[in-house]
Jmol script that loads the backbone (N, CA, C; Angstrom):
load data "model"
ATOM      1  N   MET A   1       1.356  -1.228   0.012  1.00  0.00           N
ATOM      2  CA  MET A   1      -0.170   0.072   0.083  1.00  0.00           C
ATOM      3  C   MET A   1       1.063   1.584   0.361  1.00  0.00           C
ATOM      4  N   THR A   2       0.919   2.383  -0.356  1.00  0.00           N
ATOM      5  CA  THR A   2       0.805   3.056  -0.985  1.00  0.00           C
ATOM      6  C   THR A   2       0.290   4.545  -0.485  1.00  0.00           C
ATOM      7  N   GLN A   3       0.749   5.344   0.263  1.00  0.00           N
ATOM      8  CA  GLN A   3      -0.583   6.406   1.060  1.00  0.00           C
ATOM      9  C   GLN A   3       0.467   7.192   0.494  1.00  0.00           C
ATOM     10  N   LEU A   4      -1.043   8.392  -0.252  1.00  0.00           N
ATOM     11  CA  LEU A   4      -0.057   9.589  -0.881  1.00  0.00           C
ATOM     12  C   LEU A   4      -1.199  10.488  -0.313  1.00  0.00           C
ATOM     13  N   ASP A   5      -1.268  12.192  -0.251  1.00  0.00           N
ATOM     14  CA  ASP A   5      -1.914  13.249  -0.050  1.00  0.00           C
ATOM     15  C   ASP A   5      -2.029  13.793  -1.710  1.00  0.00           C
ATOM     16  N   VAL A   6      -2.711  14.265  -1.624  1.00  0.00           N
ATOM     17  CA  VAL A   6      -3.222  15.711  -2.733  1.00  0.00           C
ATOM     18  C   VAL A   6      -4.117  16.691  -2.393  1.00  0.00           C
ATOM     19  N   LEU A   7      -3.521  17.947  -2.343  1.00  0.00           N
ATOM     20  CA  LEU A   7      -4.328  18.810  -2.046  1.00  0.00           C
ATOM     21  C   LEU A   7      -4.834  19.742  -3.407  1.00  0.00           C
ATOM     22  N   TYR A   8      -6.470  20.518  -2.731  1.00  0.00           N
ATOM     23  CA  TYR A   8      -7.281  21.406  -3.944  1.00  0.00           C
ATOM     24  C   TYR A   8      -7.477  22.102  -2.930  1.00  0.00           C
ATOM     25  N   ARG A   9      -7.056  23.505  -4.090  1.00  0.00           N
ATOM     26  CA  ARG A   9      -8.131  24.120  -3.728  1.00  0.00           C
ATOM     27  C   ARG A   9      -9.382  24.524  -4.084  1.00  0.00           C
ATOM     28  N   TYR A  10     -10.420  25.197  -3.612  1.00  0.00           N
ATOM     29  CA  TYR A  10     -12.203  25.124  -4.213  1.00  0.00           C
ATOM     30  C   TYR A  10     -12.383  26.554  -3.877  1.00  0.00           C
ATOM     31  N   GLY A  11     -13.196  26.759  -5.128  1.00  0.00           N
ATOM     32  CA  GLY A  11     -14.094  28.371  -4.963  1.00  0.00           C
ATOM     33  C   GLY A  11     -15.094  28.334  -3.634  1.00  0.00           C
ATOM     34  N   ALA A  12     -16.416  28.486  -4.340  1.00  0.00           N
ATOM     35  CA  ALA A  12     -17.572  28.118  -3.529  1.00  0.00           C
ATOM     36  C   ALA A  12     -17.397  26.771  -2.776  1.00  0.00           C
ATOM     37  N   PRO A  13     -17.389  27.076  -1.102  1.00  0.00           N
ATOM     38  CA  PRO A  13     -18.263  26.687  -0.362  1.00  0.00           C
ATOM     39  C   PRO A  13     -18.657  26.039  -0.608  1.00  0.00           C
ATOM     40  N   PRO A  14     -18.593  24.505  -0.777  1.00  0.00           N
ATOM     41  CA  PRO A  14     -19.851  22.924  -1.070  1.00  0.00           C
ATOM     42  C   PRO A  14     -20.527  23.825  -0.570  1.00  0.00           C
ATOM     43  N   ALA A  15     -22.324  23.193  -0.939  1.00  0.00           N
ATOM     44  CA  ALA A  15     -23.528  23.432  -0.429  1.00  0.00           C
ATOM     45  C   ALA A  15     -23.824  21.959   0.084  1.00  0.00           C
ATOM     46  N   GLU A  16     -24.907  21.978   1.038  1.00  0.00           N
ATOM     47  CA  GLU A  16     -24.846  20.812   1.960  1.00  0.00           C
ATOM     48  C   GLU A  16     -25.493  19.548   1.038  1.00  0.00           C
ATOM     49  N   ALA A  17     -25.610  19.579  -0.217  1.00  0.00           N
ATOM     50  CA  ALA A  17     -25.875  18.474  -1.312  1.00  0.00           C
ATOM     51  C   ALA A  17     -23.904  18.316  -1.057  1.00  0.00           C
ATOM     52  N   ALA A  18     -23.632  18.888  -1.193  1.00  0.00           N
ATOM     53  CA  ALA A  18     -21.891  18.559  -2.086  1.00  0.00           C
ATOM     54  C   ALA A  18     -21.217  18.370  -1.019  1.00  0.00           C
ATOM     55  N   THR A  19     -22.070  19.160   0.364  1.00  0.00           N
ATOM     56  CA  THR A  19     -21.516  18.355   1.774  1.00  0.00           C
ATOM     57  C   THR A  19     -21.100  16.819   1.800  1.00  0.00           C
ATOM     58  N   LEU A  20     -22.807  16.139   1.767  1.00  0.00           N
ATOM     59  CA  LEU A  20     -23.623  14.291   1.879  1.00  0.00           C
ATOM     60  C   LEU A  20     -22.516  14.113   1.104  1.00  0.00           C
ATOM     61  N   ALA A  21     -22.523  14.975  -0.280  1.00  0.00           N
ATOM     62  CA  ALA A  21     -21.593  13.894  -1.184  1.00  0.00           C
ATOM     63  C   ALA A  21     -19.966  13.504  -0.710  1.00  0.00           C
ATOM     64  N   LEU A  22     -19.751  14.835  -0.687  1.00  0.00           N
ATOM     65  CA  LEU A  22     -18.624  14.297  -0.025  1.00  0.00           C
ATOM     66  C   LEU A  22     -18.003  13.352   1.378  1.00  0.00           C
ATOM     67  N   GLY A  23     -18.769  12.966   2.537  1.00  0.00           N
ATOM     68  CA  GLY A  23     -19.065  12.168   3.058  1.00  0.00           C
ATOM     69  C   GLY A  23     -19.072  10.761   2.126  1.00  0.00           C
ATOM     70  N   LYS A  24     -19.520  10.709   0.724  1.00  0.00           N
ATOM     71  CA  LYS A  24     -19.725   9.601   0.200  1.00  0.00           C
ATOM     72  C   LYS A  24     -18.102   9.396   0.094  1.00  0.00           C
ATOM     73  N   VAL A  25     -17.438  10.642  -0.620  1.00  0.00           N
ATOM     74  CA  VAL A  25     -16.347  10.027  -0.916  1.00  0.00           C
ATOM     75  C   VAL A  25     -15.552   9.269  -0.541  1.00  0.00           C
ATOM     76  N   ARG A  26     -15.436   9.600   0.684  1.00  0.00           N
ATOM     77  CA  ARG A  26     -15.104   8.841   2.031  1.00  0.00           C
ATOM     78  C   ARG A  26     -15.065   7.101   2.026  1.00  0.00           C
ATOM     79  N   GLU A  27     -15.611   6.980   1.354  1.00  0.00           N
ATOM     80  CA  GLU A  27     -16.354   5.484   1.394  1.00  0.00           C
ATOM     81  C   GLU A  27     -15.830   5.028   0.195  1.00  0.00           C
ATOM     82  N   VAL A  28     -14.958   5.808  -0.372  1.00  0.00           N
ATOM     83  CA  VAL A  28     -14.583   4.998  -1.544  1.00  0.00           C
ATOM     84  C   VAL A  28     -13.273   4.060  -1.693  1.00  0.00           C
ATOM     85  N   TYR A  29     -13.378   2.967  -1.558  1.00  0.00           N
ATOM     86  CA  TYR A  29     -12.330   2.128  -1.257  1.00  0.00           C
ATOM     87  C   TYR A  29     -11.169   2.979  -2.056  1.00  0.00           C
ATOM     88  N   GLY A  30      -9.840   3.201  -0.782  1.00  0.00           N
ATOM     89  CA  GLY A  30      -8.675   3.463  -1.512  1.00  0.00           C
ATOM     90  C   GLY A  30      -8.690   5.107  -0.495  1.00  0.00           C
ATOM     91  N   VAL A  31      -9.756   5.627  -0.291  1.00  0.00           N
ATOM     92  CA  VAL A  31      -9.509   6.904  -0.098  1.00  0.00           C
ATOM     93  C   VAL A  31      -9.124   6.675   1.956  1.00  0.00           C
ATOM     94  N   ARG A  32      -8.460   7.430   2.269  1.00  0.00           N
ATOM     95  CA  ARG A  32      -7.744   7.096   3.908  1.00  0.00           C
ATOM     96  C   ARG A  32      -8.652   7.879   4.538  1.00  0.00           C
ATOM     97  N   ARG A  33      -8.817   9.522   3.755  1.00  0.00           N
ATOM     98  CA  ARG A  33      -9.108  10.794   4.888  1.00  0.00           C
ATOM     99  C   ARG A  33      -8.873  11.665   3.883  1.00  0.00           C
ATOM    100  N   LEU A  34     -10.422  12.715   3.946  1.00  0.00           N
ATOM    101  CA  LEU A  34     -10.288  14.035   3.336  1.00  0.00           C
ATOM    102  C   LEU A  34     -11.063  14.743   4.665  1.00  0.00           C
ATOM    103  N   VAL A  35      -9.973  15.689   4.554  1.00  0.00           N
ATOM    104  CA  VAL A  35      -9.832  16.857   5.283  1.00  0.00           C
ATOM    105  C   VAL A  35     -10.352  18.432   4.469  1.00  0.00           C
ATOM    106  N   ILE A  36     -11.232  19.039   5.005  1.00  0.00           N
ATOM    107  CA  ILE A  36     -11.576  20.210   4.180  1.00  0.00           C
ATOM    108  C   ILE A  36     -11.181  21.072   5.452  1.00  0.00           C
ATOM    109  N   ASN A  37     -10.671  22.666   4.536  1.00  0.00           N
ATOM    110  CA  ASN A  37     -10.326  24.012   5.898  1.00  0.00           C
ATOM    111  C   ASN A  37     -10.816  24.682   5.183  1.00  0.00           C
ATOM    112  N   GLU A  38     -11.844  24.898   6.004  1.00  0.00           N
ATOM    113  CA  GLU A  38     -12.853  25.943   5.492  1.00  0.00           C
ATOM    114  C   GLU A  38     -12.181  27.616   5.563  1.00  0.00           C
ATOM    115  N   ALA A  39     -11.391  27.992   5.959  1.00  0.00           N
ATOM    116  CA  ALA A  39     -10.562  28.879   6.506  1.00  0.00           C
ATOM    117  C   ALA A  39      -9.437  29.103   4.705  1.00  0.00           C
ATOM    118  N   GLU A  40      -8.606  28.103   4.224  1.00  0.00           N
ATOM    119  CA  GLU A  40      -7.979  28.520   3.402  1.00  0.00           C
ATOM    120  C   GLU A  40      -8.567  27.654   2.031  1.00  0.00           C
ATOM    121  N   LYS A  41      -9.959  27.481   2.491  1.00  0.00           N
ATOM    122  CA  LYS A  41     -10.620  26.708   1.483  1.00  0.00           C
ATOM    123  C   LYS A  41      -9.841  26.290   0.359  1.00  0.00           C
ATOM    124  N   THR A  42      -9.733  25.231   1.503  1.00  0.00           N
ATOM    125  CA  THR A  42      -8.916  23.524   0.765  1.00  0.00           C
ATOM    126  C   THR A  42      -9.109  22.500   0.982  1.00  0.00           C
ATOM    127  N   VAL A  43      -8.906  21.320   0.451  1.00  0.00           N
ATOM    128  CA  VAL A  43      -9.845  19.905   0.824  1.00  0.00           C
ATOM    129  C   VAL A  43      -8.306  19.070   0.068  1.00  0.00           C
ATOM    130  N   ARG A  44      -8.077  17.982   1.425  1.00  0.00           N
ATOM    131  CA  ARG A  44      -6.407  17.433   1.788  1.00  0.00           C
ATOM    132  C   ARG A  44      -6.943  15.924   1.284  1.00  0.00           C
ATOM    133  N   VAL A  45      -7.296  15.206   0.175  1.00  0.00           N
ATOM    134  CA  VAL A  45      -6.839  13.479   0.109  1.00  0.00           C
ATOM    135  C   VAL A  45      -6.211  12.904   0.918  1.00  0.00           C
ATOM    136  N   GLU A  46      -6.014  11.641   1.054  1.00  0.00           N
ATOM    137  CA  GLU A  46      -4.975  10.753   1.736  1.00  0.00           C
ATOM    138  C   GLU A  46      -5.669  10.158   1.336  1.00  0.00           C
ATOM    139  N   TYR A  47      -4.848   8.817  -0.243  1.00  0.00           N
ATOM    140  CA  TYR A  47      -5.445   7.912  -0.427  1.00  0.00           C
ATOM    141  C   TYR A  47      -4.285   6.603  -1.184  1.00  0.00           C
ATOM    142  N   ASP A  48      -5.109   5.316  -1.508  1.00  0.00           N
ATOM    143  CA  ASP A  48      -3.473   4.612  -1.472  1.00  0.00           C
ATOM    144  C   ASP A  48      -3.764   4.763  -2.769  1.00  0.00           C
ATOM    145  N   ALA A  49      -2.480   4.773  -3.099  1.00  0.00           N
ATOM    146  CA  ALA A  49      -1.696   5.072  -4.943  1.00  0.00           C
ATOM    147  C   ALA A  49      -1.686   3.543  -5.419  1.00  0.00           C
ATOM    148  N   SER A  50      -1.989   2.048  -4.431  1.00  0.00           N
ATOM    149  CA  SER A  50      -2.339   0.968  -5.507  1.00  0.00           C
ATOM    150  C   SER A  50      -3.629   1.195  -6.146  1.00  0.00           C
ATOM    151  N   ARG A  51      -4.685   1.408  -5.468  1.00  0.00           N
ATOM    152  CA  ARG A  51      -5.696   1.326  -5.755  1.00  0.00           C
ATOM    153  C   ARG A  51      -6.195   2.777  -6.444  1.00  0.00           C
ATOM    154  N   LEU A  52      -6.393   3.762  -6.456  1.00  0.00           N
ATOM    155  CA  LEU A  52      -6.558   4.959  -7.116  1.00  0.00           C
ATOM    156  C   LEU A  52      -5.015   6.186  -6.951  1.00  0.00           C
ATOM    157  N   ASN A  53      -5.596   7.246  -8.167  1.00  0.00           N
ATOM    158  CA  ASN A  53      -4.551   8.206  -8.757  1.00  0.00           C
ATOM    159  C   ASN A  53      -5.042   9.428  -8.409  1.00  0.00           C
ATOM    160  N   GLN A  54      -4.388  10.443  -8.675  1.00  0.00           N
ATOM    161  CA  GLN A  54      -5.005  11.627  -8.484  1.00  0.00           C
ATOM    162  C   GLN A  54      -6.256  12.135  -9.662  1.00  0.00           C
ATOM    163  N   SER A  55      -6.116  11.854 -10.473  1.00  0.00           N
ATOM    164  CA  SER A  55      -6.949  12.024 -11.177  1.00  0.00           C
ATOM    165  C   SER A  55      -8.551  11.282 -10.742  1.00  0.00           C
ATOM    166  N   VAL A  56      -8.210  10.706 -10.539  1.00  0.00           N
ATOM    167  CA  VAL A  56      -9.202  10.067 -10.339  1.00  0.00           C
ATOM    168  C   VAL A  56      -9.835  10.659  -8.829  1.00  0.00           C
ATOM    169  N   ILE A  57      -9.601  10.680  -8.106  1.00  0.00           N
ATOM    170  CA  ILE A  57      -9.417  11.752  -7.216  1.00  0.00           C
ATOM    171  C   ILE A  57      -9.692  13.230  -7.374  1.00  0.00           C
ATOM    172  N   HIS A  58      -9.707  13.781  -7.911  1.00  0.00           N
ATOM    173  CA  HIS A  58     -10.263  14.831  -8.770  1.00  0.00           C
ATOM    174  C   HIS A  58     -11.799  15.097  -9.568  1.00  0.00           C
ATOM    175  N   GLN A  59     -11.781  13.843  -9.995  1.00  0.00           N
ATOM    176  CA  GLN A  59     -13.289  12.823 -10.973  1.00  0.00           C
ATOM    177  C   GLN A  59     -14.069  12.815  -9.188  1.00  0.00           C
ATOM    178  N   LEU A  60     -13.864  12.503  -8.621  1.00  0.00           N
ATOM    179  CA  LEU A  60     -14.511  11.700  -7.286  1.00  0.00           C
ATOM    180  C   LEU A  60     -14.794  13.220  -7.139  1.00  0.00           C
ATOM    181  N   LEU A  61     -13.892  14.164  -6.659  1.00  0.00           N
ATOM    182  CA  LEU A  61     -14.436  15.263  -5.857  1.00  0.00           C
ATOM    183  C   LEU A  61     -15.260  16.418  -6.271  1.00  0.00           C
ATOM    184  N   ARG A  62     -15.350  17.267  -7.892  1.00  0.00           N
ATOM    185  CA  ARG A  62     -15.745  17.183  -8.976  1.00  0.00           C
ATOM    186  C   ARG A  62     -17.100  16.545  -9.020  1.00  0.00           C
ATOM    187  N   ARG A  63     -16.970  15.030  -9.162  1.00  0.00           N
ATOM    188  CA  ARG A  63     -19.063  14.482  -9.099  1.00  0.00           C
ATOM    189  C   ARG A  63     -19.297  14.886  -7.723  1.00  0.00           C
ATOM    190  N   ALA A  64     -18.802  15.037  -6.396  1.00  0.00           N
ATOM    191  CA  ALA A  64     -19.436  15.175  -5.686  1.00  0.00           C
ATOM    192  C   ALA A  64     -19.955  16.780  -5.539  1.00  0.00           C
ATOM    193  N   GLY A  65     -19.542  17.864  -6.320  1.00  0.00           N
ATOM    194  CA  GLY A  65     -19.916  19.222  -5.845  1.00  0.00           C
ATOM    195  C   GLY A  65     -18.661  20.266  -5.687  1.00  0.00           C
ATOM    196  N   LEU A  66     -18.339  19.448  -5.955  1.00  0.00           N
ATOM    197  CA  LEU A  66     -17.250  20.528  -5.202  1.00  0.00           C
ATOM    198  C   LEU A  66     -16.109  21.474  -6.258  1.00  0.00           C
ATOM    199  N   ASP A  67     -16.370  22.913  -6.220  1.00  0.00           N
ATOM    200  CA  ASP A  67     -15.179  23.553  -6.855  1.00  0.00           C
ATOM    201  C   ASP A  67     -13.970  23.724  -7.076  1.00  0.00           C
ATOM    202  N   ILE A  68     -13.707  22.486  -8.059  1.00  0.00           N
ATOM    203  CA  ILE A  68     -11.859  22.691  -7.959  1.00  0.00           C
ATOM    204  C   ILE A  68     -11.587  23.793  -8.552  1.00  0.00           C
ATOM    205  N   LEU A  69     -10.599  24.300  -7.995  1.00  0.00           N
ATOM    206  CA  LEU A  69      -9.740  25.603  -8.997  1.00  0.00           C
ATOM    207  C   LEU A  69      -8.533  24.655  -9.184  1.00  0.00           C
ATOM    208  N   GLU A  70      -7.735  24.574  -8.272  1.00  0.00           N
ATOM    209  CA  GLU A  70      -6.269  24.081  -8.972  1.00  0.00           C
ATOM    210  C   GLU A  70      -5.988  23.223  -7.712  1.00  0.00           C
ATOM    211  N   SER A  71      -4.512  22.504  -8.121  1.00  0.00           N
ATOM    212  CA  SER A  71      -4.399  21.179  -6.966  1.00  0.00           C
ATOM    213  C   SER A  71      -3.194  22.196  -6.449  1.00  0.00           C
ATOM    214  N   VAL A  72      -2.850  22.055  -5.497  1.00  0.00           N
ATOM    215  CA  VAL A  72      -1.964  22.984  -4.658  1.00  0.00           C
ATOM    216  C   VAL A  72      -0.542  22.282  -3.940  1.00  0.00           C
ATOM    217  N   ALA A  73       0.600  22.214  -4.571  1.00  0.00           N
ATOM    218  CA  ALA A  73       1.726  21.960  -4.206  1.00  0.00           C
ATOM    219  C   ALA A  73       1.625  21.783  -2.576  1.00  0.00           C
ATOM    220  N   LEU A  74       1.677  20.600  -1.669  1.00  0.00           N
ATOM    221  CA  LEU A  74       2.071  19.868  -0.822  1.00  0.00           C
ATOM    222  C   LEU A  74       3.537  20.680   0.132  1.00  0.00           C
ATOM    223  N   PHE A  75       4.635  20.563  -0.940  1.00  0.00           N
ATOM    224  CA  PHE A  75       5.655  21.018  -0.687  1.00  0.00           C
ATOM    225  C   PHE A  75       5.934  21.620  -1.194  1.00  0.00           C
ATOM    226  N   THR A  76       7.424  22.728  -1.881  1.00  0.00           N
ATOM    227  CA  THR A  76       8.257  23.344  -2.784  1.00  0.00           C
ATOM    228  C   THR A  76       9.356  23.284  -2.029  1.00  0.00           C
ATOM    229  N   THR A  77      10.551  22.873  -3.066  1.00  0.00           N
ATOM    230  CA  THR A  77      12.235  22.581  -2.850  1.00  0.00           C
ATOM    231  C   THR A  77      12.293  23.688  -2.359  1.00  0.00           C
ATOM    232  N   PRO A  78      13.657  24.445  -1.709  1.00  0.00           N
ATOM    233  CA  PRO A  78      13.945  24.522  -1.491  1.00  0.00           C
ATOM    234  C   PRO A  78      14.794  25.342  -2.775  1.00  0.00           C
ATOM    235  N   GLU A  79      14.852  26.612  -2.672  1.00  0.00           N
ATOM    236  CA  GLU A  79      15.951  27.330  -4.258  1.00  0.00           C
ATOM    237  C   GLU A  79      17.149  27.328  -3.654  1.00  0.00           C
ATOM    238  N   PRO A  80      18.261  27.336  -5.146  1.00  0.00           N
ATOM    239  CA  PRO A  80      19.474  27.155  -4.561  1.00  0.00           C
ATOM    240  C   PRO A  80      20.013  28.272  -4.274  1.00  0.00           C
ATOM    241  N   ALA A  81      21.157  28.324  -2.906  1.00  0.00           N
ATOM    242  CA  ALA A  81      21.661  29.064  -2.451  1.00  0.00           C
ATOM    243  C   ALA A  81      22.423  30.151  -3.646  1.00  0.00           C
ATOM    244  N   PRO A  82      22.443  31.680  -3.529  1.00  0.00           N
ATOM    245  CA  PRO A  82      23.293  32.083  -4.105  1.00  0.00           C
ATOM    246  C   PRO A  82      24.980  32.595  -4.034  1.00  0.00           C
ATOM    247  N   ALA A  83      25.461  31.800  -5.996  1.00  0.00           N
ATOM    248  CA  ALA A  83      26.570  31.804  -5.554  1.00  0.00           C
ATOM    249  C   ALA A  83      27.360  33.031  -5.098  1.00  0.00           C
ATOM    250  N   ALA A  84      28.546  32.994  -4.025  1.00  0.00           N
ATOM    251  CA  ALA A  84      29.264  33.517  -3.377  1.00  0.00           C
ATOM    252  C   ALA A  84      30.239  34.357  -4.557  1.00  0.00           C
TER     253      ALA A  84
END
end "model"
wireframe off; spacefill off
backbone 0.3
color backbone group
């Protein structure tokens, strides 16, 4: 089992129907955890990469009614130090 996380930024806050549908996304085999951060308007999904991939996660969220704007990098590589 290979655990991966993906972070998406969404536009409009999810309506009640979308929130209920997101609860069903958690039941999809391979989705380990789904965390919505309303303050930052992000949703983070931890999933099993041997069962699902990032495009499937994106489709599940869109079908649930979440207004996905972009995928957000979970970490950034540090810039090289300037030459002295």
